[in-house]
C-alpha positions in Angstrom: 99.4 89.2 -36.3 102.8 90.0 -35.2 103.8 93.8 -34.8 105.6 94.7 -37.5 102.9 93.1 -40.0 100.3 95.6 -37.6 102.8 98.6 -38.1 103.5 97.7 -42.1 99.4 97.6 -42.4 98.9 100.6 -40.4 101.4 102.7 -42.7 100.1 100.9 -45.9 96.1 101.0 -45.3 95.6 103.8 -42.4 94.8 103.7 -39.0 90.9 103.5 -39.6 91.3 100.1 -41.7 93.8 98.6 -38.7 91.3 99.6 -36.4 88.5 98.1 -38.0 90.3 94.9 -38.8 91.3 94.8 -34.9 87.6 95.3 -34.0 86.7 92.4 -36.4 89.3 90.0 -34.7 88.1 90.8 -31.0 84.4 90.4 -31.8 84.6 87.2 -33.8 84.2 85.1 -30.9 81.1 86.8 -29.6 79.4 87.1 -33.1 79.7 83.4 -33.4 78.1 82.9 -29.9 75.1 85.3 -31.2 74.9 83.1 -34.3 74.9 80.1 -31.8 72.2 81.7 -29.7 70.1 82.7 -32.6 70.0 79.1 -34.1 68.9 77.9 -30.9 65.9 80.0 -30.7 64.7 79.6 -33.8 64.6 75.4 -32.8 62.9 76.8 -29.8 60.3 79.0 -31.3 59.9 76.1 -34.3 59.3 73.5 -31.5 56.8 75.4 -29.5 54.3 76.1 -32.9 
């Protein structure tokens, strides 16, 4: 997202929504890793039965 778009979003939607979007973008990679690890754990548990 470019700076102009960020400033426009802040003016239109407010600071809380801008912070939420920023955190979502920052956390996306970690959420993907967590999902991958949960899938791997599920497979390990299923194999252990």
